[in-house]
C-alpha positions, 0 to 999 in steps of 0.5 A: 432496486439494484443501482449499477456501479458506473465509471468513477474514482477508485479507492487508493489504500496505502498500507505501511508498517513497522519493519517486521510487523507483517504488512506483506502477509496482510496485503496478500491476505486482502488480495486473496479476499478481494479479487477485484482489488488491484496491487500497485507493482513498483519498478526496481533495479534489484535483481529478481529473486527466486520465484519472482516474475516480472510484472507481477511481483516488480517491473524489473529494470536496469539503472538506466531505464529507471533514472530515465523514467525518474527524470521524465517524472514517471514516478509518484514516489521513488527511494534508494533502499540498500543500493537498489531503486524503487519507484511507483508509476504515477500514470498507472496509478492515475489511470486505475483510480480514474477508472474506478478500480480500487488499488492497494499500494504497500509502501514505507512511510516516506513513500506514503507521504509522497503518494498522499501529496499527489493522491490526497483522498488515499486512505492511509493504514499503519500496521503495528506489532502487538508489542516491541517484545513481540516484534523482537521474538518474530524477528528471531523466530525467522532464524535468518538474521544476525544480531546486528540485523535484528537490532538494525530492524528494531531501531528502524521499527521504532523510527517508523512507529514515530510517524503513526499520526500521518495515517488514517488508521492503525491496525495492531497485528496480534492475531492475523485473522483479526488484523486481516478482518480489520484491514478489509473493513477499512477498505470497505469503509473507504468505498462507502465514503460520500465522495466515492459513492457519487462518483461511482453512481453519478447518474443515481446521485444526480437524480436525487438532486433533482426537484 
């Protein structure tokens, strides 16, 4: 017998990483494999880059709009990065999760702390490079950063990795296809948790509890 899914709590998957470990590539790969998975789109005050679209890559707003939203408590988390403001909509996340949709949120460890304070059932995944030496090799391979920028990124990566214990799962991104399989497996396991299954199929579970 096939059990039809009903409205219920979705899964919130938080993906963080050491700087340069490849989380954006992994998240894009997961979205390509999981068409029903939604991506949380942040608000930002920075200007759009070439090829970026409003509402797809970010919600682009000016400083006044962002601050007004922040002061109204619309963001579950927000931060200033390199002079620009970034924030995640609390209402949108609550609506999506309550409606039974699975959402992936790509964010740094500080934002992850704030989000999990509001969504304690969220699943946290931290992505690591295979080694620090390989991370440095990847950063140099881009050919776009100066020595000082590379040094700052490596220092930032070491600081970020000190927060590994705050996450439920750790994926070492040595080979991209394997790491992507691992990330998809985490999402699938989260969907199969008892609490999620009960909320997705309430009638079926209630019938099992009847005498």
